[in-house]
N, C-alpha and C positions, 0 to 999 in steps of 0.2 A: 206283634208280629215282627217288628224291626229287631227285637232282641233275639228271636229265633234265627233270623237270617244272619245277624251279626255273629252268632255262635257257630253257625254252619260255615260261613265264609272264613271266620277266624280259625276254625279247625282245619280247613283246607289250606289256608295260608301258613298256619303253623306246621302242618305236615310238609308243605313244599319247602319251608325254611329249614326244617330238620333234615330234609333230603339234601339241600344245598350244603348245609354245614356238616353233613355225615354224622348226625346224632340220632337218627331215626330208631336204631336198635336199642337205645338207652332210655327212651321215653315212650310212654303210652299215648293213647288217644286223648286222655284228659290233659296231659301236659302240652300236647299239640294245640289244643283249643286255648289253653291259658296263654301260651306263647304267642299264638296268632292274634288273640284279642288284645293282650297287653301291648304287643308290638304295634298293632294297628292304632291303638289309642295314643301311644307315645309318638308314633310317626305322624299321626293326624294332627296332633297339637304342636309338634315341633317342626316338621318338614313341610307339611302342606301349605301353611301360610307363606313360606319362603318361595315355593314353587307355583303358588296360585292354584286355585281349585277348592273343592270341598273335601273334608275328611270323610273317611268311610263310616265313622260313627254318626254322621248326620244322615246317612242313608244313600249317599252317592256311591254307586257301584260301577264307576267307569274305569277304564284301563289305567288312567293316571293315579287314581286313589288306590286301586288294588296294587299297583306296582310300588307305591310309596309305603303301603301297609306291609307288603312282603319285605321290602327293604328294612323296615322297622323291626319285623320279626327276626330277620337274619342278624341285625345288629344286636338285638336283645339276646339271641342265642350265643353270639360271640362274646358278649359281656358275661353271660352266665358261665360259659366254658372258661373264660379267663379267670373268673373268681374261683370256680370249682377246681380247675386243674392247673392253672398257671399258664395256660397257652390257649390261644384262640382256636387252633386246630387247622 
């Protein structure tokens, strides 16, 4: 059940990150889910220990973990845009 919730929340966070980075028209729902989940995993392991709290991958769906996961998805999209186009956007 936790995997299904993670995919749904990851999809929503990936969609929000693509709206922030203005790349929503270039990617579909599958890439939104991938960006959201990978961004949440990376941010959960890198940023959450520094800020304190539990990562979203452990099942903690509070405001702090969701914000850190959204930040991770935005940073991941910025890195992808930098590699793909040469600019963050």
